[in-house]
GUFIKE-920431 format. One line per 3 residues: number of its first residue (from 1); for each residue z, x, y of N, C-alpha, C. Coordinates in pm, 1 decimal, padded with zeros to 6 digits. Last residue first. Example, Ala and Ser with C-alpha at 12.3 -4.5 7.8 and 13.67 -1.06 7.14 Angstrom:
! residues 2
2	00708.0:01285.0:-00225.0:00714.0:01367.0:-00106.0:00787.0:01290.0:00003.0; 00780.0:01319.0:-00569.0:00780.0:01230.0:-00450.0:00780.0:01320.0:-00330.0 .
//
This chain:
! residues 213
213	-04837.5:-00808.6:-00133.5:-04789.9:-00770.2:-00037.2:-04957.4:-00754.8:00070.7; -04697.2:-01084.2:-00329.7:-04805.2:-00947.6:-00335.6:-04808.3:-00950.7:-00187.0; -04530.8:-01280.9:-00604.4:-04550.5:-01219.2:-00390.2:-04649.9:-01063.9:-00480.8 .
210	-04438.4:-01410.2:-00790.4:-04541.9:-01447.3:-00762.1:-04585.9:-01391.2:-00616.9; -04226.6:-01314.1:-01016.4:-04229.0:-01377.3:-00916.3:-04392.2:-01338.8:-00814.6; -04138.8:-01472.9:-01349.7:-04180.4:-01318.9:-01278.2:-04140.9:-01418.0:-01102.9 .
207	-03743.5:-01381.2:-01502.4:-03906.7:-01429.2:-01432.8:-04017.2:-01396.0:-01350.7; -03717.2:-01150.4:-01653.2:-03672.0:-01317.1:-01674.2:-03674.8:-01387.5:-01618.5; -03764.2:-00906.9:-01917.6:-03806.0:-00979.9:-01784.1:-03701.1:-01115.6:-01832.5 .
204	-03507.0:-00723.7:-01983.6:-03557.8:-00773.7:-02020.2:-03659.3:-00860.1:-01894.4; -03332.0:-00493.2:-01994.7:-03454.0:-00458.8:-02026.2:-03490.7:-00578.2:-01949.0; -03024.1:-00555.2:-02049.6:-03083.8:-00594.8:-02150.3:-03278.4:-00531.2:-02164.9 .
201	-02961.0:-00445.5:-01811.3:-02870.3:-00405.5:-01882.0:-02964.2:-00431.0:-02066.9; -03094.2:-00587.6:-01602.2:-03149.9:-00361.1:-01561.7:-03056.2:-00380.0:-01717.6; -03337.9:-00807.9:-01608.0:-03161.5:-00752.7:-01653.3:-03155.3:-00639.4:-01697.1 .
198	-03575.6:-00909.4:-01324.2:-03502.1:-00813.4:-01453.5:-03373.8:-00771.8:-01472.8; -03852.2:-01032.4:-01195.4:-03677.1:-01028.2:-01231.4:-03597.8:-00981.3:-01388.4; -04191.3:-00899.4:-01118.4:-04028.0:-01005.6:-01193.1:-03933.0:-00929.9:-01136.8 .
195	-04336.6:-00802.5:-00941.7:-04356.0:-00741.6:-01017.7:-04315.5:-00885.6:-01153.2; -04188.9:-00696.8:-00708.1:-04267.9:-00773.4:-00716.1:-04368.3:-00784.6:-00810.9; -03841.8:-00670.8:-00868.1:-03931.8:-00641.1:-00791.0:-04071.5:-00736.2:-00807.2 .
192	-03497.9:-00665.8:-00914.3:-03618.3:-00751.0:-00823.2:-03703.5:-00692.5:-00759.6; -03228.8:-00690.5:-01162.8:-03337.7:-00569.9:-01082.0:-03423.7:-00688.4:-01007.9; -02848.9:-00748.3:-01131.8:-03024.6:-00790.5:-01132.1:-03071.9:-00673.5:-01083.1 .
189	-02524.7:-00789.4:-01232.1:-02639.2:-00709.6:-01173.8:-02759.7:-00775.8:-01206.8; -02181.1:-00904.7:-01142.8:-02360.5:-00907.0:-01230.0:-02361.4:-00826.0:-01177.2; -01898.1:-00923.1:-01219.4:-01961.8:-00935.9:-01092.4:-02081.8:-00887.0:-01210.5 .
186	-01605.5:-01066.5:-01056.8:-01682.9:-01108.7:-01206.0:-01792.0:-01061.5:-01118.2; -01341.3:-00834.6:-00929.0:-01458.5:-00957.7:-00913.5:-01515.7:-00938.2:-01062.5; -01147.8:-00640.9:-00918.7:-01053.7:-00775.9:-00886.1:-01169.2:-00868.9:-00960.1 .
183	-01243.2:-00402.7:-00826.2:-01188.4:-00441.9:-00968.7:-01135.7:-00594.8:-01028.0; -01396.5:-00234.8:-00574.9:-01372.0:-00425.7:-00613.9:-01381.2:-00498.0:-00729.9; -01497.7:-00078.9:-00691.1:-01439.9:-00068.7:-00506.4:-01371.3:-00190.6:-00520.9 .
180	-01645.4:-00093.0:-00983.1:-01472.6:00003.6:-00898.4:-01419.6:-00054.5:-00803.1; -01850.5:-00210.6:-00875.3:-01661.3:-00269.4:-00915.1:-01619.0:-00189.7:-00966.4; -01953.7:-00104.7:-00704.9:-01924.9:-00184.8:-00667.5:-01816.7:-00289.5:-00779.4 .
177	-02057.6:00082.9:-00862.2:-01944.2:00124.8:-00746.8:-01948.8:-00014.0:-00764.0; -02136.5:-00057.0:-01101.7:-02033.1:-00025.5:-01104.9:-02021.6:00072.5:-01004.5; -02400.5:-00157.9:-00951.2:-02317.7:-00255.2:-00997.3:-02208.9:-00130.3:-01058.0 .
174	-02527.0:00090.5:-00938.2:-02513.5:00002.9:-00822.4:-02382.4:-00118.3:-00866.2; -02619.4:00126.6:-01156.6:-02574.7:00169.7:-01036.6:-02436.9:00132.1:-00994.8; -02801.1:-00127.7:-01246.3:-02651.0:-00121.8:-01291.0:-02514.2:00035.2:-01248.6 .
171	-02949.9:-00030.0:-01032.5:-02910.2:-00189.0:-01036.6:-02787.6:-00124.6:-01127.6; -03104.0:00230.2:-01129.5:-03028.8:00162.9:-00977.4:-02930.0:00066.5:-00980.1; -03143.6:00120.1:-01383.7:-03106.7:00273.2:-01350.7:-03026.1:00244.0:-01228.6 .
168	-03406.0:-00001.6:-01259.5:-03271.7:-00070.6:-01379.3:-03143.8:00078.6:-01368.7; -03537.9:00160.4:-01165.5:-03494.5:00036.0:-01107.7:-03358.4:-00000.3:-01178.2; -03632.7:00334.5:-01385.8:-03533.6:00377.1:-01267.6:-03499.1:00266.8:-01178.4 .
165	-03764.3:00179.4:-01527.6:-03630.9:00191.3:-01570.5:-03548.9:00258.0:-01524.3; -03951.0:00114.7:-01417.8:-03855.7:-00004.7:-01459.6:-03795.7:00055.5:-01459.7; -04139.7:00356.4:-01419.9:-04186.9:00310.5:-01287.7:-03974.2:00226.0:-01312.8 .
162	-04188.8:00340.1:-01714.3:-04123.1:00453.0:-01618.2:-04078.0:00370.6:-01508.7; -04295.4:00080.5:-01801.7:-04171.1:00128.7:-01833.1:-04049.0:00199.7:-01774.6; -04537.9:00132.8:-01628.7:-04447.2:00073.2:-01555.3:-04338.8:00078.4:-01634.2 .
159	-04666.1:00329.1:-01779.3:-04600.7:00350.6:-01636.2:-04556.4:00283.4:-01581.3; -04653.7:00240.1:-02035.1:-04606.2:00281.5:-02002.2:-04587.5:00349.2:-01884.8; -04859.1:00017.7:-02003.7:-04694.9:-00048.9:-02017.7:-04662.7:00117.5:-01987.7 .
156	-05124.4:-00046.7:-01787.2:-05040.9:00074.7:-01872.1:-04913.4:00095.0:-01910.7; -05111.1:-00288.9:-01579.8:-05161.5:-00312.3:-01731.7:-05100.9:-00190.9:-01849.5; -05100.8:-00160.2:-01338.8:-05023.4:-00282.5:-01460.0:-05004.9:-00298.1:-01591.4 .
153	-05394.6:-00228.6:-01246.6:-05276.4:-00053.7:-01280.3:-05217.1:-00095.7:-01326.1; -05482.3:-00398.1:-01273.6:-05505.7:-00354.8:-01368.3:-05374.2:-00262.8:-01366.2; -05326.9:-00523.6:-01093.0:-05291.7:-00565.1:-01189.9:-05337.4:-00497.9:-01299.8 .
150	-05227.0:-00241.6:-00814.7:-05260.6:-00373.0:-00890.6:-05298.2:-00361.9:-00976.4; -04973.7:-00080.3:-00643.7:-05051.9:-00084.8:-00722.8:-05156.6:-00264.6:-00778.7; -04667.7:-00046.1:-00582.3:-04752.7:-00043.2:-00523.8:-04833.7:-00044.8:-00640.3 .
147	-04315.8:-00249.6:-00611.0:-04446.2:-00129.7:-00642.3:-04573.8:-00153.7:-00623.4; -04025.4:-00215.1:-00422.6:-04166.8:-00295.5:-00434.5:-04283.8:-00259.3:-00504.1; -03757.1:-00360.5:-00532.3:-03732.5:-00216.2:-00536.6:-03996.2:-00264.6:-00558.7 .
144	-03362.0:-00389.1:-00532.3:-03536.8:-00416.9:-00488.0:-03585.9:-00303.0:-00533.6; -03098.5:-00487.9:-00731.1:-03198.9:-00391.7:-00655.1:-03296.5:-00423.3:-00651.2; -02805.0:-00700.1:-00605.8:-02928.7:-00690.2:-00685.2:-03000.8:-00536.4:-00634.1 .
141	-02517.3:-00786.0:-00734.8:-02538.6:-00707.4:-00693.1:-02679.3:-00690.4:-00759.8; -02312.9:-01075.5:-00764.9:-02441.9:-01067.0:-00774.3:-02527.2:-00932.4:-00694.3; -01986.1:-01257.2:-00827.6:-02087.0:-01123.8:-00672.1:-02214.9:-01117.5:-00819.5 .
138	-01789.8:-01510.2:-00740.9:-01906.5:-01422.1:-00917.1:-01956.4:-01351.1:-00753.5; -01707.6:-01763.1:-00614.2:-01671.0:-01633.4:-00579.4:-01741.3:-01489.8:-00693.8; -01797.5:-02014.5:-00670.8:-01666.3:-01963.8:-00742.9:-01615.9:-01852.8:-00786.3 .
135	-02013.6:-02024.0:-00489.1:-01961.9:-02109.6:-00527.0:-01799.8:-02068.5:-00589.9; -02131.5:-01638.2:-00529.6:-02149.5:-01804.2:-00539.2:-02059.4:-01913.8:-00525.5; -02321.5:-01396.6:-00304.7:-02246.7:-01406.8:-00405.4:-02193.3:-01583.5:-00433.5 .
132	-02500.1:-01084.9:-00371.7:-02475.7:-01221.1:-00332.0:-02331.1:-01272.5:-00373.5; -02570.8:-00785.7:-00185.9:-02557.8:-00821.6:-00256.9:-02460.0:-01002.9:-00256.9; -02840.2:-00532.4:-00205.3:-02823.3:-00665.1:-00154.3:-02682.3:-00721.1:-00244.2 .
129	-02880.2:-00183.5:-00158.3:-03002.9:-00334.3:-00119.7:-02874.3:-00441.3:-00138.1; -02656.4:00082.0:-00131.1:-02737.6:-00048.4:-00212.9:-02812.2:-00146.0:-00125.4; -02629.1:00377.7:-00108.7:-02713.5:00277.5:-00008.3:-02753.0:00178.1:-00070.1 .
126	-02432.4:00691.3:-00121.0:-02524.0:00541.5:-00180.2:-02561.1:00458.0:-00073.6; -02320.3:00965.4:-00040.4:-02340.5:00828.1:00042.2:-02475.1:00795.4:-00058.5; -02027.2:01164.0:-00168.2:-02193.1:01157.8:-00161.0:-02194.3:01043.5:-00094.5 .
123	-01808.2:01419.9:-00168.0:-01863.2:01302.6:-00125.1:-01969.6:01250.2:-00078.0; -01823.8:01695.2:-00388.3:-01885.0:01644.1:-00293.8:-01840.5:01477.1:-00282.9; -01806.8:01816.2:-00683.4:-01674.2:01854.6:-00568.1:-01737.0:01816.9:-00440.4 .
120	-01973.6:01797.8:-00835.0:-02094.5:01884.2:-00763.0:-01919.3:01956.6:-00627.0; -01830.2:01647.5:-01030.9:-01894.8:01798.8:-01041.0:-01912.6:01828.0:-00966.2; -01731.9:01447.5:-00877.2:-01642.6:01548.8:-00969.7:-01709.6:01690.5:-00953.1 .
117	-01809.2:01270.7:-00692.6:-01890.0:01341.0:-00672.4:-01781.1:01475.3:-00793.7; -01712.2:00993.6:-00440.5:-01664.6:01125.1:-00458.6:-01735.7:01216.9:-00620.0; -01901.5:00744.8:-00340.2:-01813.8:00782.1:-00418.9:-01771.9:00925.4:-00416.8 .
114	-01958.0:00565.1:-00124.3:-01929.1:00697.1:-00093.2:-01877.6:00726.9:-00208.3; -02170.1:00297.0:-00017.1:-02076.7:00329.4:-00083.9:-02070.6:00507.6:-00101.8; -02273.0:00037.5:00253.1:-02269.4:00231.4:00184.5:-02143.4:00173.5:00084.7 .
111	-02594.2:-00216.4:00173.6:-02449.8:-00199.1:00224.7:-02411.4:-00019.9:00186.1; -02826.9:-00378.3:00244.6:-02839.1:-00198.4:00280.4:-02658.5:-00132.8:00267.5; -02578.5:-00690.1:00275.7:-02678.6:-00596.9:00243.6:-02741.8:-00412.5:00303.7 .
108	-02361.9:-00867.4:00174.9:-02418.9:-00691.5:00151.0:-02506.6:-00699.5:00166.9; -02362.6:-01103.4:00133.8:-02233.6:-01090.6:00155.8:-02261.3:-00853.3:00182.1; -02521.8:-01395.9:00109.0:-02568.6:-01318.1:00125.9:-02415.6:-01203.8:00193.2 .
105	-02454.3:-01726.1:-00085.0:-02419.1:-01625.1:00047.0:-02429.2:-01487.9:00051.7; -02556.7:-01826.9:-00340.1:-02621.5:-01891.5:-00177.1:-02601.4:-01787.4:-00054.2; -02655.0:-01835.2:-00586.7:-02584.2:-01766.9:-00548.0:-02613.9:-01752.7:-00383.4 .
102	-02803.8:-01996.1:-00757.3:-02612.7:-02066.3:-00695.3:-02586.2:-01955.3:-00586.7; -03007.0:-01914.1:-00766.1:-03036.4:-02006.3:-00679.9:-02862.3:-02051.7:-00664.4; -03090.1:-01705.6:-00925.5:-03024.3:-01647.3:-00805.1:-02950.5:-01846.2:-00714.0 .
99	-03261.7:-01751.1:-01155.0:-03081.1:-01698.2:-01164.2:-03049.5:-01681.8:-01040.4; -03431.5:-02028.7:-01045.3:-03295.5:-02044.2:-01132.9:-03184.9:-01929.8:-01168.3; -03517.5:-02039.1:-00783.9:-03534.3:-01981.6:-00850.5:-03373.0:-01975.5:-00953.5 .
96	-03585.8:-02185.4:-00568.2:-03705.2:-02162.9:-00662.8:-03644.8:-02071.2:-00839.9; -03433.6:-02119.4:-00353.5:-03368.5:-02226.9:-00479.4:-03469.2:-02244.4:-00569.8; -03495.3:-01906.4:-00252.7:-03420.3:-01852.9:-00353.0:-03352.3:-02028.4:-00444.3 .
93	-03747.3:-01817.9:-00074.0:-03778.8:-01936.1:-00253.7:-03590.9:-01909.1:-00319.7; -03619.6:-01646.2:00051.9:-03706.5:-01798.5:00123.3:-03706.2:-01843.9:00025.3; -03541.9:-01453.5:-00096.5:-03406.0:-01537.3:00000.3:-03461.0:-01653.3:00094.4 .
90	-03752.2:-01361.4:-00156.6:-03681.8:-01396.7:-00203.6:-03588.0:-01423.2:-00154.6; -03862.3:-01302.7:00113.9:-03984.5:-01378.5:00001.7:-03859.5:-01421.0:-00084.5; -03704.0:-01046.2:00222.7:-03743.0:-01173.2:00280.6:-03779.9:-01339.3:00202.0 .
87	-03742.9:-00881.0:00007.6:-03647.9:-00928.4:00009.3:-03643.7:-01084.4:00098.0; -04053.3:-00813.3:00046.7:-04041.1:-00906.2:-00083.5:-03876.7:-00981.9:-00078.8; -04015.8:-00678.4:00321.6:-04098.9:-00865.8:00313.9:-04076.3:-00916.7:00207.6 .
84	-03839.0:-00478.9:00253.2:-03828.9:-00667.2:00316.0:-03843.9:-00727.7:00274.4; -04056.7:-00353.8:00078.6:-03948.3:-00379.1:-00040.6:-03879.7:-00483.3:00067.9; -04289.8:-00288.1:00241.5:-04280.3:-00400.6:00182.9:-04140.1:-00456.8:00038.1 .
81	-04156.9:-00303.6:00626.8:-04181.3:-00245.4:00520.2:-04241.2:-00378.2:00325.8; -04095.8:-00344.5:00939.2:-04134.6:-00360.0:00852.9:-04184.4:-00276.7:00710.3; -03737.1:-00364.2:01162.9:-03831.2:-00293.4:01052.1:-03943.9:-00361.6:00953.1 .
78	-03615.0:-00620.3:01255.9:-03778.2:-00559.1:01279.2:-03848.8:-00512.9:01237.4; -03477.1:-00878.0:01104.3:-03462.9:-00678.6:01123.4:-03631.0:-00690.8:01112.7; -03476.1:-01092.0:01099.2:-03458.9:-01104.6:01224.1:-03489.2:-00908.9:01246.7 .
75	-03363.8:-01186.0:00849.4:-03465.3:-01255.0:00854.8:-03554.8:-01184.6:01020.3; -03146.1:-01016.2:00817.4:-03210.3:-00955.4:00723.9:-03399.2:-00992.3:00775.8; -03007.1:-01188.9:00974.9:-03043.4:-01061.8:01076.5:-03088.8:-00987.8:00963.5 .
72	-02925.2:-01430.8:00795.7:-03066.6:-01402.7:00989.1:-03039.3:-01304.8:00971.5; -02765.2:-01318.2:00708.8:-02880.6:-01393.1:00673.4:-02959.2:-01430.8:00762.7; -02605.3:-01345.1:00865.5:-02617.4:-01185.0:00784.0:-02786.2:-01223.3:00656.9 .
69	-02494.7:-01554.3:00895.4:-02498.6:-01474.8:01019.4:-02601.9:-01378.3:00969.3; -02463.8:-01688.7:00671.8:-02536.4:-01759.6:00697.6:-02644.2:-01588.2:00819.7; -02163.5:-01581.1:00605.3:-02283.3:-01512.2:00560.5:-02415.8:-01588.1:00624.3 .
66	-01936.3:-01724.7:00714.6:-02001.4:-01669.3:00809.4:-02097.2:-01576.4:00753.2; -01925.2:-01881.1:00482.3:-01894.4:-01976.5:00654.4:-02019.7:-01881.7:00731.7; -01779.9:-01693.3:00319.1:-01914.7:-01834.5:00301.7:-01907.2:-01871.1:00404.2 .
63	-01574.8:-01628.4:00423.8:-01708.0:-01543.8:00423.0:-01812.2:-01632.6:00414.4; -01357.9:-01788.8:00455.4:-01460.8:-01783.6:00568.4:-01562.9:-01662.7:00522.7; -01327.4:-01786.2:00148.9:-01423.3:-01897.4:00257.8:-01490.2:-01926.0:00394.1 .
60	-01227.1:-01579.8:00154.8:-01353.4:-01596.1:00080.8:-01406.3:-01688.2:00111.8; -00989.4:-01655.9:00325.5:-01063.7:-01547.3:00371.3:-01144.0:-01549.8:00244.8; -00867.6:-01840.1:00133.3:-00904.6:-01836.5:00295.3:-00978.7:-01766.5:00303.4 .
57	-00796.2:-01710.4:-00051.2:-00844.7:-01828.0:-00117.4:-00998.5:-01885.2:00044.9; -00649.0:-01564.4:00021.9:-00763.9:-01472.0:-00092.8:-00831.1:-01611.4:-00035.3; -00438.7:-01735.0:00072.2:-00487.5:-01683.1:00193.1:-00653.3:-01631.2:00171.0 .
54	-00308.7:-01889.2:-00135.7:-00375.8:-01893.4:-00051.2:-00464.6:-01831.7:00091.3; -00214.0:-01649.7:-00294.0:-00314.8:-01677.4:-00323.6:-00389.2:-01815.7:-00212.2; -00034.3:-01605.6:-00056.7:-00129.3:-01502.1:-00111.8:-00248.9:-01509.3:-00148.5 .
51	00159.8:-01807.8:-00207.3:00138.5:-01808.1:-00008.1:-00011.0:-01661.6:-00039.0; 00221.6:-01699.5:-00412.8:00141.2:-01895.0:-00379.6:00129.1:-01858.0:-00237.9; 00358.4:-01550.7:-00465.0:00224.8:-01542.4:-00504.0:00083.1:-01660.2:-00432.0 .
48	00589.6:-01385.0:-00306.5:00530.3:-01505.0:-00231.8:00328.8:-01502.8:-00265.2; 00734.0:-01333.7:-00540.8:00765.2:-01443.5:-00427.3:00698.1:-01487.4:-00312.3; 00583.2:-01129.6:-00677.6:00530.7:-01295.8:-00668.1:00602.9:-01383.9:-00617.2 .
45	00496.0:-00873.0:-00526.5:00574.9:-00933.5:-00512.2:00487.0:-01108.6:-00537.9; 00280.1:-00759.0:-00706.0:00438.9:-00637.3:-00704.2:00557.5:-00753.8:-00630.3; 00032.0:-00899.2:-00714.9:00142.2:-00841.5:-00825.8:00269.9:-00783.0:-00839.5 .
42	00039.9:-00901.5:-00431.6:00073.7:-01046.8:-00502.5:00136.5:-01016.0:-00632.2; -00007.4:-00705.8:-00395.4:00092.6:-00726.6:-00319.5:00109.7:-00882.6:-00391.4; -00330.5:-00673.8:-00515.0:-00227.0:-00564.0:-00571.9:-00042.5:-00615.1:-00501.2 .
39	-00407.6:-00888.3:-00323.2:-00397.9:-00874.9:-00455.9:-00324.0:-00848.5:-00584.4; -00387.5:-00774.1:-00118.7:-00374.3:-00883.0:-00158.1:-00286.4:-00974.9:-00317.5; -00665.6:-00589.6:-00122.0:-00468.4:-00554.5:-00121.4:-00383.5:-00702.7:-00150.3 .
36	-00894.5:-00745.0:-00181.1:-00795.0:-00633.9:-00301.8:-00623.9:-00618.9:-00264.4; -00848.5:-00849.5:00051.1:-00847.9:-00938.7:-00039.3:-00793.0:-00852.5:-00203.9; -00936.5:-00576.0:00226.5:-00800.3:-00667.8:00195.8:-00791.4:-00763.6:00131.2 .
33	-01212.8:-00556.0:00078.2:-01066.8:-00475.5:00092.4:-01007.5:-00510.8:00089.9; -01330.7:-00836.4:00146.1:-01301.3:-00767.6:00027.3:-01224.7:-00665.3:-00035.9; -01363.4:-00714.6:00440.8:-01298.7:-00825.7:00402.8:-01222.0:-00800.9:00298.9 .
30	-01536.2:-00522.7:00371.7:-01444.1:-00456.7:00446.7:-01369.8:-00544.2:00447.9; -01729.4:-00661.6:00342.1:-01708.0:-00594.4:00173.6:-01600.7:-00592.0:00249.4; -01819.8:-00781.1:00586.8:-01805.6:-00873.7:00445.1:-01665.4:-00813.3:00345.0 .
27	-01869.8:-00501.4:00692.5:-01742.1:-00623.3:00789.7:-01712.5:-00706.0:00601.6; -02148.5:-00410.5:00555.4:-01953.5:-00424.4:00644.6:-01948.9:-00514.8:00625.0; -02429.4:-00420.5:00755.7:-02362.1:-00415.8:00646.4:-02235.4:-00419.7:00695.8 .
24	-02644.6:-00296.5:00969.4:-02667.3:-00415.6:00882.6:-02598.2:-00460.7:00741.7; -02474.3:-00130.3:01091.0:-02561.7:-00060.1:01014.4:-02649.8:-00178.0:00898.7; -02199.8:-00344.9:01070.8:-02235.1:-00177.7:01101.4:-02355.5:-00141.8:00989.0 .
21	-02091.5:-00627.1:01171.4:-02198.3:-00567.7:01068.9:-02208.4:-00384.9:01132.0; -01856.9:-00770.1:01229.3:-01875.6:-00697.0:01257.0:-01949.8:-00583.1:01177.8; -01793.4:-01104.6:01360.5:-01876.1:-01022.0:01273.0:-01920.9:-00907.6:01349.3 .
18	-01526.9:-01317.9:01467.9:-01628.4:-01269.2:01477.2:-01639.3:-01108.0:01420.8; -01301.1:-01482.1:01308.9:-01492.6:-01524.0:01312.5:-01579.5:-01439.2:01385.7; -01067.9:-01378.1:01076.5:-01180.6:-01412.1:01214.1:-01303.7:-01477.6:01204.4 .
15	-01003.5:-01434.5:00902.4:-01012.3:-01545.3:00875.4:-01050.6:-01544.1:01082.0; -00964.2:-01184.5:00795.8:-00968.4:-01237.2:00691.9:-01039.2:-01386.8:00796.2; -00796.3:-01057.0:01025.7:-00916.6:-01044.5:00986.3:-01010.8:-01104.7:00906.1 .
12	-00517.2:-01185.4:00986.5:-00666.8:-01210.7:01108.4:-00743.8:-01132.6:01091.8; -00459.9:-01136.3:00740.5:-00460.3:-01275.6:00813.6:-00605.4:-01341.7:00904.6; -00389.1:-00852.4:00780.1:-00455.0:-00917.1:00727.3:-00499.8:-01086.0:00696.6 .
9	-00145.0:-00874.5:01000.6:-00238.5:-00871.7:01057.3:-00430.5:-00886.8:00950.1; 00009.8:-01022.2:00841.2:-00020.0:-01075.0:00956.0:-00142.1:-01062.9:01018.2; 00083.4:-00862.0:00627.0:00035.3:-01023.8:00571.8:-00031.3:-01062.7:00762.4 .
6	00003.7:-00566.6:00706.2:00100.4:-00616.4:00701.9:00049.5:-00779.9:00680.3; 00006.6:-00151.6:00707.5:-00030.8:-00346.6:00600.5:00064.9:-00498.1:00656.3; -00011.8:00083.8:00757.5:00029.9:00004.1:00818.8:00005.7:-00141.9:00734.2 .
3	00059.8:00191.7:00528.9:00206.7:00169.6:00644.1:00143.5:00106.8:00683.5; -00124.4:00072.1:00197.4:-00132.3:00108.4:00364.3:00013.7:00137.1:00491.8; -00021.7:00101.6:-00123.6:00028.1:-00010.5:00046.6:00041.4:00115.6:00158.2 .
//
């Protein structure tokens, strides 16, 4: 528990309507950090359990209320790239995609994680693509990648599998990063390319995507 921790400070932060996105991410993940501290406190202070539980739920509901601002930020991003346009297409057609249509809330975009690499003895910086949340406060970590090439190009199965393998590895890596930072969450991952949506652990194509740049 940090020395400057107080329920009042956490209460104000979790329920604040002031959004402080840092380079398109942050804020909501910072609030999840606060929730993690509350969960630890609930375990060590059972007498506060009910009040802490109510605050946790209120904080998660506040993230839902504010998540549309992050979705709007994505659509207003002036940077033009195939992957950003793919992301916009996915979010605009989310209701038609049965794998992600229940994850209505955008809680992380180009989010940063700084794990310590024991072998290199240094802190590394990695940037994930997207994190969504559903009504039950479950999370979906998404890795996006746009593959250039015509339909004929992708008929080469070995070439396609090599490209997809890297996306699967990235999706699993960022799912692991997220669960390490927020071990109290139930989290899954998904790999999305302009070829389709995949389960990165089984490597199965789950749904095709009709998208061309």
